[in-house]
C-alpha positions as CSV (number, residue, x, y, z in Angstrom):
1,M,116.7,60.7,83.9
2,P,113.2,62.1,84.3
3,L,114.2,65.7,83.4
4,R,113.9,66.0,79.7
5,E,116.4,68.8,79.3
6,W,119.2,66.7,80.9
7,Q,118.6,63.5,79.0
8,G,121.7,62.7,76.9
9,L,123.9,65.3,78.5
10,T,127.2,64.5,80.1
11,F,127.7,65.1,83.9
12,A,129.9,68.0,82.9
13,D,127.1,69.6,80.8
14,V,124.6,69.3,83.7
15,F,127.1,70.6,86.2
16,A,127.7,73.7,84.0
17,R,124.0,74.4,84.0
18,V,123.9,74.0,87.8
19,K,126.8,76.5,88.2
20,A,125.2,78.9,85.8
21,A,122.0,78.8,87.7
22,N,123.7,79.3,91.1
23,A,125.7,82.2,89.7
24,E,122.3,83.7,88.6
25,K,123.3,83.7,85.0
26,P,120.6,83.7,82.3
27,L,119.6,80.1,81.7
28,E,117.2,78.9,79.0
29,G,115.1,76.1,80.4
30,S,111.7,74.9,81.4
31,D,109.9,75.7,84.6
32,A,110.5,72.1,85.7
33,E,114.3,72.6,85.4
34,R,114.3,75.9,87.3
35,A,112.2,74.4,90.1
36,L,114.5,71.3,90.3
37,L,117.6,73.5,90.4
38,E,116.2,75.6,93.2
39,E,115.0,72.7,95.3
40,H,118.0,70.3,95.0
41,F,121.0,72.2,93.6
42,S,121.1,75.7,95.1
43,G,123.8,74.8,97.6
44,V,126.1,72.9,95.3
45,K,129.7,74.2,95.5
46,D,131.8,71.5,93.8
47,E,131.7,68.2,91.9
48,G,131.1,66.2,95.1
49,D,128.1,68.3,96.1
50,F,126.8,68.0,92.6
51,V,126.9,64.2,92.5
52,L,125.2,63.9,95.9
53,A,122.5,66.4,94.7
54,M,121.9,64.3,91.6
55,L,121.4,61.2,93.7
56,R,119.1,63.0,96.1
57,A,117.1,64.5,93.2
58,F,116.7,61.4,91.1
59,D,117.5,58.4,93.3
60,R,117.2,55.2,91.2
61,D,115.9,57.1,88.2
62,L,119.4,58.4,87.6
63,S,121.2,56.4,84.9
64,W,124.4,57.0,83.0
65,Y,127.4,55.2,81.4
66,T,131.1,55.9,81.1
67,V,133.9,54.5,78.9
68,S,136.6,53.1,81.1
69,A,138.9,51.9,78.3
70,N,141.7,54.0,76.7
71,R,140.0,56.3,74.3
72,N,143.3,57.6,72.8
73,E,143.3,55.5,69.7
74,R,146.9,56.4,68.7
75,V,148.1,55.0,72.1
76,V,146.0,51.9,71.8
77,R,147.2,51.2,68.3
78,N,150.8,51.5,69.3
79,L,150.2,49.0,72.1
80,L,148.3,46.5,69.9
81,M,151.0,46.6,67.2
82,D,153.8,46.0,69.7
83,R,155.3,42.5,69.2
84,Q,155.6,42.1,73.0
85,L,151.8,42.4,73.5
86,L,149.4,39.6,72.6
87,P,145.8,40.9,72.0
88,G,144.4,37.5,71.2
89,F,141.9,37.2,74.0
90,N,139.4,39.7,75.4
91,D,136.2,39.7,77.3
92,S,133.7,41.0,74.8
93,G,130.4,39.8,76.3
94,A,127.8,42.0,78.1
95,H,127.7,41.2,81.8
96,L,125.0,41.6,84.4
97,T,122.9,44.7,83.5
98,N,125.4,47.6,83.7
99,M,128.6,46.6,81.9
100,A,128.9,46.7,78.1
101,F,132.2,45.5,76.9
102,Y,133.1,46.4,73.3
103,D,134.8,43.8,71.1
104,G,138.5,44.4,71.5
105,N,139.4,42.1,68.6
106,L,137.3,44.1,66.1
107,R,138.7,47.3,67.5
108,A,142.2,45.9,67.0
109,L,141.5,45.0,63.4
110,K,140.1,48.5,62.7
111,L,143.1,50.2,64.3
112,A,145.5,47.9,62.4
113,S,143.8,48.8,59.1
114,D,145.1,52.3,59.5
115,G,148.4,50.9,58.4
116,G,147.2,49.0,55.3
117,D,147.0,45.4,54.3
118,M,150.3,44.3,55.9
119,D,149.2,45.5,59.3
120,V,145.8,43.9,59.0
121,A,147.5,40.6,58.1
122,Y,149.8,40.9,61.1
123,M,146.8,41.6,63.4
124,V,144.8,38.7,62.1
125,R,147.7,36.4,63.0
126,R,148.0,38.0,66.4
127,L,144.3,37.4,67.1
128,T,144.2,33.8,65.9
129,R,147.3,31.6,65.3
130,D,149.6,33.3,67.8
131,P,147.4,33.0,70.9
132,A,146.4,29.5,69.9
133,R,150.1,28.5,70.0
134,V,150.7,30.4,73.3
135,F,147.8,28.6,75.0
136,G,148.4,25.3,73.4
137,V,145.0,25.2,71.5
138,K,144.6,23.3,68.3
139,G,143.0,26.2,66.4
140,G,143.7,29.5,64.9
141,G,144.5,28.3,61.4
142,I,142.6,27.3,58.2
143,E,144.7,24.4,57.1
144,V,143.2,21.1,55.9
145,G,141.9,19.3,58.9
146,D,141.4,22.3,61.1
147,Q,138.1,22.9,62.8
148,A,136.2,25.5,60.7
149,D,135.6,28.2,63.3
150,L,135.4,31.2,61.1
151,I,134.1,34.8,61.1
152,L,133.5,37.0,58.1
153,V,134.2,40.7,58.7
154,D,132.9,43.5,56.4
155,P,135.8,45.8,55.9
156,S,133.7,48.8,55.0
157,A,131.5,48.4,58.1
158,L,134.5,47.9,60.2
159,R,136.0,51.2,59.1
160,R,132.7,53.0,60.0
161,M,132.5,51.3,63.4
162,N,132.8,53.5,66.4
163,H,132.7,51.5,69.7
164,N,132.2,54.6,71.7
165,N,128.8,55.3,70.0
166,T,127.3,51.8,69.9
167,V,126.2,51.4,73.5
168,Q,122.5,50.8,73.9
169,R,120.0,49.4,76.4
170,Q,118.3,46.2,75.6
171,Y,115.5,44.5,77.6
172,R,116.6,41.0,78.7
173,E,113.9,38.6,79.8
174,A,116.4,36.6,81.9
175,F,117.0,39.6,84.1
176,Q,113.5,41.2,83.8
177,H,115.4,44.4,83.3
178,E,117.2,46.5,80.7
179,Q,120.8,45.6,80.1
180,L,123.6,47.8,78.9
181,V,125.1,46.3,75.7
182,N,127.5,47.3,73.0
183,R,126.4,46.2,69.5
184,T,128.4,46.2,66.3
185,D,125.6,45.0,64.0
186,G,126.6,44.6,60.4
187,V,130.3,44.4,61.0
188,V,130.3,40.6,61.2
189,P,127.9,39.1,58.6
190,L,128.7,35.5,59.4
191,V,130.1,33.3,62.2
192,M,130.6,29.6,61.7
193,I,131.3,27.0,64.4
194,A,132.9,23.9,63.0
195,G,131.5,24.7,59.6
196,H,127.9,25.3,60.9
197,P,126.5,28.9,60.5
198,A,125.8,30.4,64.0
199,W,125.4,34.1,63.3
200,H,123.9,35.9,60.3
201,G,124.6,39.7,60.5
202,T,122.1,40.7,63.2
203,S,120.7,37.4,64.5
204,F,121.7,34.0,65.7
205,D,121.0,30.9,63.5
206,N,118.0,28.9,64.6
207,A,120.2,25.8,65.1
208,L,122.5,27.5,67.6
209,G,121.8,25.9,71.0
210,Q,119.6,23.3,69.4
211,K,122.2,21.0,67.9
212,K,125.8,20.3,68.5
213,M,128.2,22.4,66.4
214,G,131.7,22.6,67.7
215,T,133.8,20.9,70.4
216,V,135.8,22.2,73.3
217,L,139.3,22.7,72.1
218,D,141.9,20.9,74.2
219,T,145.1,22.6,75.3
220,T,148.6,21.1,75.8
221,F,148.8,22.3,79.4
């Protein structure tokens, strides 16, 4: 948003400053902030008034993001490790310009690692072989003759990963606009499609999109 003091704050933080100003409590801030508060926020009584005042004050210059997934990692881990739940598919792509989905499979691996190697092995199977069998896809394994669709995960980088702090804005030429994305650079050093390198740590392989790599996997449905 245009007001420097409020950039990076949560809505709760800004609302607290508005309430303090309206209660005539001492508030350290710039002349620009005091003028803005007096012009647009002096009549704010509750959260609804506050949001409307924010929109009136900033219009399209107001931008924010929120996490809509379950942030309680203990609850998420219990769900993912439950044998009645199959976490083998998730929508991890960035869509349009205002939605940044994190990679649920990487998060599942990280949460599983809290329980040691046995839990990691269990989660790998639940993310690969088990969903392949459920959906009738010839994949999910690394036996002789299987298509070599592989990813390499750096376990140390995975442990350091925090999906709630990896959101960023990236200019996309296709949209002529910034797009909200969620990046986990460094966690996956290599992706291979049918044995062909497609991703190297932070960038796509030059051959991706230029030559045929894998094939569409048929199902038994």
